[in-house]
C-alpha positions as CSV (number, residue, x, y, z in Angstrom):
1,M,-18.2,21.9,-28.6
2,E,-14.7,22.1,-27.9
3,H,-13.5,20.3,-24.9
4,E,-12.4,23.3,-22.9
5,A,-15.2,25.1,-24.0
6,I,-17.4,22.1,-22.6
7,R,-15.2,22.5,-19.1
8,S,-16.3,26.0,-18.8
9,D,-19.5,24.7,-19.3
10,I,-19.3,22.9,-16.8
11,E,-17.4,24.6,-14.2
12,Q,-19.8,27.6,-14.9
13,K,-22.8,25.4,-14.1
14,L,-21.0,24.1,-10.5
15,A,-20.4,27.9,-9.2
16,A,-24.1,28.9,-11.0
17,K,-25.7,25.6,-8.2
18,V,-23.5,26.6,-5.4
19,N,-24.5,30.6,-5.7
20,A,-27.9,30.2,-6.0
21,D,-28.4,27.5,-3.1
22,R,-28.0,28.6,0.3
23,K,-27.8,25.2,1.5
24,L,-24.8,23.9,-0.6
25,H,-21.6,25.7,0.1
26,N,-18.8,23.7,-1.4
27,V,-18.6,21.2,-5.0
28,Y,-16.0,19.1,-5.7
29,L,-16.2,17.3,-9.0
30,L,-13.6,15.2,-10.9
31,V,-14.7,14.2,-14.6
32,H,-12.0,11.5,-16.1
33,S,-11.8,9.6,-19.4
34,E,-9.1,8.3,-21.7
35,R,-10.8,8.0,-24.5
36,L,-11.7,11.5,-24.4
37,G,-8.3,12.6,-23.3
38,I,-10.3,15.2,-21.1
39,H,-8.6,15.2,-17.1
40,W,-10.6,17.6,-15.1
41,P,-10.5,18.4,-12.1
42,M,-13.4,21.2,-10.1
43,A,-14.3,22.8,-7.0
44,A,-16.7,25.4,-6.7
45,G,-17.7,27.1,-3.5
46,Q,-15.6,27.7,0.1
47,T,-14.8,26.2,3.2
48,D,-14.5,28.6,6.4
49,N,-14.1,31.7,3.8
50,M,-11.2,30.1,1.9
51,V,-12.6,29.1,-2.1
52,A,-12.4,25.4,-2.9
53,I,-10.0,23.9,-4.3
54,P,-9.9,20.6,-6.2
55,D,-7.2,19.4,-4.1
56,Q,-9.2,19.9,-0.6
57,P,-9.7,16.2,1.4
58,F,-13.0,15.8,2.1
59,H,-15.1,13.3,4.0
60,T,-16.1,10.4,1.6
61,A,-19.4,9.1,3.6
62,S,-20.5,5.6,2.3
63,V,-18.1,5.2,-0.8
64,G,-15.6,4.0,1.9
65,K,-17.9,1.0,2.0
66,T,-16.8,0.0,-1.1
67,F,-12.8,0.2,0.2
68,T,-14.5,-2.1,3.3
69,S,-16.1,-5.0,0.6
70,V,-12.7,-5.0,-2.0
71,I,-10.1,-5.8,0.7
72,V,-12.8,-8.5,1.7
73,A,-13.4,-9.5,-1.7
74,K,-9.5,-9.9,-1.7
75,F,-9.4,-11.6,1.4
76,V,-11.6,-14.4,-0.7
77,E,-9.2,-14.2,-3.6
78,N,-6.7,-15.2,-1.5
79,G,-7.7,-17.6,0.6
80,L,-8.3,-16.3,4.1
81,A,-12.0,-16.4,3.8
82,K,-15.2,-17.6,1.9
83,F,-18.0,-15.2,1.0
84,D,-20.6,-18.3,2.8
85,D,-18.6,-18.0,5.5
86,P,-20.8,-17.5,9.0
87,I,-20.0,-14.7,10.2
88,A,-19.5,-16.2,13.9
89,H,-16.4,-17.5,12.9
90,Y,-15.0,-14.0,13.3
91,L,-16.2,-12.0,16.0
92,P,-16.4,-13.0,19.7
93,E,-19.5,-14.6,21.2
94,S,-20.6,-11.8,23.3
95,L,-20.7,-10.0,19.8
96,M,-22.9,-12.4,18.2
97,K,-25.4,-13.1,21.1
98,G,-28.7,-11.2,20.4
99,L,-27.2,-9.9,17.1
100,H,-30.6,-10.8,15.4
101,I,-33.4,-11.8,16.8
102,L,-37.1,-11.6,14.9
103,K,-39.9,-12.5,15.7
104,G,-38.5,-14.5,19.2
105,K,-36.3,-16.5,16.9
106,E,-32.0,-15.6,17.2
107,Y,-30.9,-15.9,13.2
108,S,-27.4,-14.7,14.4
109,S,-25.6,-17.6,13.3
110,D,-27.1,-17.8,9.7
111,I,-25.7,-14.2,9.0
112,Q,-23.3,-15.1,6.1
113,L,-20.6,-12.8,5.1
114,T,-22.1,-12.7,1.6
115,H,-25.2,-10.7,3.5
116,L,-23.4,-8.2,5.1
117,L,-21.4,-7.3,2.3
118,S,-25.0,-7.1,0.1
119,N,-27.0,-5.3,2.5
120,T,-29.3,-8.4,2.9
121,S,-28.3,-9.1,6.5
122,G,-31.8,-8.2,7.4
123,L,-30.0,-5.9,10.9
124,P,-31.1,-3.0,11.6
125,D,-28.6,0.6,10.3
126,F,-27.9,2.5,13.7
127,F,-26.9,5.2,11.5
128,E,-30.7,6.2,10.1
129,D,-32.9,3.5,12.1
130,K,-35.3,5.3,14.1
131,P,-35.3,3.8,17.8
132,R,-39.1,3.8,19.3
133,R,-37.6,5.1,22.5
134,H,-34.6,6.9,22.2
135,K,-33.2,9.1,20.5
136,P,-32.0,8.4,16.9
137,F,-27.6,7.9,16.9
138,L,-27.6,10.9,14.8
139,Q,-28.3,13.3,17.4
140,E,-26.1,11.0,19.9
141,I,-23.2,12.3,18.2
142,L,-24.3,15.2,17.5
143,D,-25.1,15.9,21.3
144,E,-21.5,14.3,22.2
145,P,-18.8,15.5,19.4
146,S,-15.8,14.5,21.2
147,R,-17.0,10.9,22.5
148,F,-15.1,8.4,20.9
149,W,-17.3,5.4,19.3
150,T,-15.5,1.6,18.9
151,P,-17.4,0.2,16.7
152,E,-18.6,-2.6,19.2
153,E,-20.4,0.4,20.9
154,T,-22.5,1.2,17.7
155,V,-23.1,-2.8,17.4
156,E,-24.4,-3.1,20.5
157,W,-26.6,0.2,20.2
158,S,-27.9,-1.7,17.4
159,K,-28.6,-3.9,19.3
160,E,-30.3,-2.8,22.3
161,H,-32.3,0.3,21.0
162,L,-33.3,-1.6,17.0
163,L,-35.3,-4.0,15.7
164,P,-34.0,-6.9,12.9
165,R,-35.9,-6.4,9.8
166,F,-36.3,-9.8,7.9
167,P,-34.0,-13.3,8.4
168,P,-30.7,-13.1,6.4
169,G,-31.4,-13.1,2.9
170,Q,-34.3,-12.4,2.7
171,G,-35.0,-8.9,1.6
172,F,-32.4,-5.7,1.3
173,H,-32.5,-3.0,4.1
174,Y,-29.1,-0.7,4.1
175,T,-27.2,-1.1,6.9
176,D,-23.9,0.7,8.5
177,T,-24.0,-2.2,11.4
178,G,-23.8,-4.9,9.0
179,Y,-20.3,-2.7,7.4
180,N,-19.0,-2.0,11.4
181,L,-19.2,-5.9,11.7
182,L,-17.3,-6.2,8.4
183,G,-14.4,-4.2,9.7
184,L,-14.5,-6.7,12.9
185,I,-14.0,-9.4,10.4
186,I,-11.1,-7.6,8.7
187,E,-9.5,-7.2,11.6
188,S,-10.2,-10.6,13.1
189,I,-8.9,-12.4,9.8
190,T,-5.7,-9.7,10.1
191,S,-4.8,-9.2,13.6
192,K,-5.0,-5.8,12.5
193,P,-6.6,-2.3,13.1
194,Y,-9.2,-2.0,10.0
195,A,-7.7,1.5,9.2
196,D,-3.9,-0.4,9.1
197,V,-5.6,-2.6,6.5
198,L,-7.0,-0.1,4.7
199,H,-3.8,1.4,4.5
200,E,-2.2,-1.2,3.2
201,Y,-4.5,-3.2,1.0
202,I,-5.7,0.2,-0.8
203,F,-4.0,3.0,0.7
204,K,-0.2,2.6,0.0
205,P,-0.2,0.6,-2.6
206,L,-2.5,2.9,-5.6
207,K,-0.2,5.9,-3.8
208,M,-3.9,7.1,-2.8
209,K,-1.3,9.6,-0.4
210,H,-4.1,12.3,0.7
211,S,-6.5,9.5,2.0
212,Y,-6.8,8.2,5.8
213,L,-9.7,6.5,8.3
214,S,-10.6,9.8,10.1
215,Q,-10.3,9.9,14.0
216,F,-8.2,6.5,13.1
217,S,-5.2,7.2,11.1
218,E,-3.7,9.8,9.6
219,P,-2.8,10.2,5.3
220,A,1.0,9.4,3.8
221,A,1.3,13.5,3.1
222,K,-0.5,15.8,4.8
223,S,-2.7,18.2,2.5
224,D,-1.7,21.8,2.1
225,Y,-5.7,22.5,2.5
226,P,-8.1,21.9,4.8
227,V,-10.3,19.5,4.8
228,A,-13.8,20.8,3.8
229,N,-16.9,20.6,5.8
230,L,-19.2,19.1,5.4
231,Y,-23.4,20.1,6.0
232,L,-26.1,17.6,7.8
233,D,-28.2,20.2,6.3
234,D,-27.7,23.6,7.6
235,L,-25.6,22.9,10.6
236,K,-21.6,22.7,9.3
237,I,-19.5,20.0,10.7
238,N,-15.6,20.2,10.9
239,V,-14.8,16.6,10.0
240,E,-11.9,16.5,12.1
241,Q,-13.0,18.2,15.4
242,Y,-16.0,15.7,15.7
243,R,-14.7,12.4,17.5
244,S,-18.1,11.1,17.5
245,F,-18.1,10.9,13.2
246,S,-15.7,7.3,14.6
247,S,-19.0,5.4,14.2
248,F,-18.7,5.4,10.8
249,Y,-15.5,3.4,11.1
250,A,-15.7,0.7,7.6
251,G,-18.8,1.7,6.9
252,G,-17.8,5.1,5.4
253,Q,-15.3,7.0,7.6
254,T,-12.5,7.8,5.3
255,V,-10.8,11.0,4.2
256,C,-9.9,10.6,0.3
257,T,-8.9,13.5,-2.8
258,I,-11.1,13.6,-5.9
259,E,-7.7,12.5,-7.1
260,D,-7.2,9.8,-5.1
261,L,-10.5,8.7,-5.4
262,L,-10.3,8.4,-9.3
263,L,-6.8,6.1,-8.6
264,F,-9.2,3.2,-6.7
265,M,-11.7,3.6,-8.9
266,K,-9.6,3.0,-12.3
267,A,-7.4,-0.1,-10.3
268,L,-11.1,-1.6,-9.3
269,V,-12.2,-1.3,-13.2
270,H,-9.1,-2.4,-14.8
271,N,-8.2,-5.5,-12.3
272,Q,-5.3,-4.1,-10.9
273,L,-6.9,-4.6,-7.3
274,L,-9.0,-7.4,-8.2
275,T,-9.8,-10.1,-10.7
276,Q,-12.2,-10.1,-13.1
277,E,-13.8,-12.8,-11.8
278,S,-13.9,-11.2,-8.2
279,L,-15.2,-7.8,-9.6
280,H,-18.0,-10.2,-11.3
281,L,-19.2,-11.7,-8.3
282,M,-19.3,-8.4,-6.4
283,Q,-21.3,-6.9,-8.9
284,N,-24.2,-9.9,-8.5
285,W,-26.9,-7.1,-8.2
286,G,-29.9,-7.7,-6.1
287,K,-32.7,-4.4,-5.9
288,M,-32.1,-1.5,-3.8
289,R,-35.3,0.7,-5.2
290,L,-35.8,1.8,-8.6
291,G,-33.3,2.7,-10.7
292,L,-31.0,1.4,-8.1
293,K,-29.1,-1.9,-6.9
294,Y,-26.8,-3.3,-5.0
295,G,-24.1,-5.8,-5.1
296,Y,-21.2,-6.4,-2.5
297,G,-20.1,-2.7,-1.4
298,L,-21.3,-1.5,-4.9
299,M,-24.3,0.2,-6.1
300,K,-25.6,0.5,-9.9
301,L,-27.6,3.4,-10.9
302,Q,-29.6,3.6,-14.3
303,F,-31.1,7.0,-14.5
304,L,-33.9,8.1,-17.1
305,P,-34.3,7.2,-20.0
306,F,-33.1,3.2,-18.8
307,T,-30.0,2.6,-21.4
308,E,-26.8,1.6,-20.9
309,K,-25.5,4.9,-22.1
310,Y,-26.7,6.1,-18.4
311,T,-25.4,3.4,-16.7
312,V,-23.5,3.5,-13.8
313,W,-21.9,1.6,-11.4
314,G,-19.7,2.3,-8.3
315,H,-20.7,4.5,-5.0
316,L,-22.6,7.0,-3.5
317,G,-22.8,8.7,-0.2
318,A,-24.6,10.3,2.3
319,S,-23.2,13.3,2.3
320,G,-24.1,14.0,-1.4
321,S,-20.2,11.8,-2.1
322,F,-20.0,10.1,-5.5
323,M,-17.4,7.7,-6.8
324,L,-18.8,6.1,-10.1
325,Y,-17.5,4.5,-13.6
326,V,-19.9,5.1,-16.7
327,P,-19.1,1.8,-19.0
328,A,-20.5,2.9,-22.5
329,M,-18.4,6.4,-22.3
330,D,-15.1,5.6,-20.5
331,V,-16.0,8.0,-17.6
332,F,-15.1,8.2,-14.2
333,L,-17.1,10.7,-11.7
334,T,-15.5,11.4,-8.3
335,G,-16.5,14.6,-5.8
336,S,-19.1,15.5,-3.1
337,F,-21.7,18.1,-2.5
338,N,-21.0,17.9,1.0
339,Q,-24.2,18.7,2.4
340,T,-26.7,15.4,3.3
341,A,-29.8,17.6,2.0
342,Y,-28.2,16.6,-1.5
343,Q,-27.6,12.5,-1.3
344,S,-30.3,12.6,-3.9
345,K,-29.7,15.5,-5.1
346,S,-26.3,15.1,-5.7
347,M,-27.1,12.6,-8.7
348,N,-30.1,13.7,-10.6
349,Y,-27.7,17.3,-11.1
350,V,-24.5,15.1,-11.9
351,F,-26.7,13.3,-14.5
352,M,-29.1,15.8,-15.7
353,N,-26.2,17.9,-16.4
354,I,-22.7,16.8,-16.2
355,L,-23.4,13.5,-17.8
356,R,-25.7,14.8,-20.1
357,I,-22.8,17.5,-21.0
358,V,-20.0,14.7,-21.4
359,A,-22.7,13.0,-23.7
360,Q,-22.0,14.9,-26.5
361,M,-18.2,14.6,-26.4
362,N,-19.3,10.0,-27.1
363,K,-21.1,11.0,-30.3
């Protein structure tokens, strides 16, 4: 199969997928491989009756955690921090007090940077954990879309309505609360807003000109296209109009394009952002669940059959967003399905269809 025929096959499959599923409104995908000599930006579906364009920006959700973790790793390289530093060194006492109380014992002072980065702090997740006597946080931000949430407020909400899961370092629990704390730690170290550091350390040097922290900053160059609508199951979300999405902050509030995500991932893979040693430390994989491991703001996915050929690393987002590298094939995959109902479906689709098609080119 010639390269263009393979690309056409993938594009047709994407279009057919959107047309066949009423929950799926737009999809963005970039397949890139220097080894194979391919660069395929694609899109299917629409946003507000406008045909989806590959250059269109979209909300990247938890893919933004990788940006946060890379900045912290850069600080460690530069001697500004250590991975085993207690987070109490960087955060005010008022925020630390009562942060992690489990069975009557306070573990707040035991939490280290490494625990936040690897989701092993035991802290609850304000976004997905369900309070016993209060409405879920997601309902809060949907009920009051005009409310601006500071990261401190999301942490205080966690302290008030949720309980920690285990002592620091003694388990795994994915937590946006922990990553918002990392954003505040970045601000403490630099004396600058997290959004400014994001642009200074990542977006500007990599020329990610359409990337920014929604509700906090602006892109270097405004896109000619609107930000793609995000769907929470059947609810359409115009990301720019929901100020309450500010709550995701350092845990996943960035808006990017597929091309900008590729610029970042290539720089990370080729040690243009961090040294090989730092990247290796970030890939100290711990078990998240079957087929999925977690490092420092990075995920490692192994799909059936569990072979190196289908092993990838990068990050996923709750919106069906992805930023991945396939080492055995030297293939990069970036994009999003912009549908929370596709958080796991998107990966199954990408791997069962897209990656297997591309794998044929590696034979």
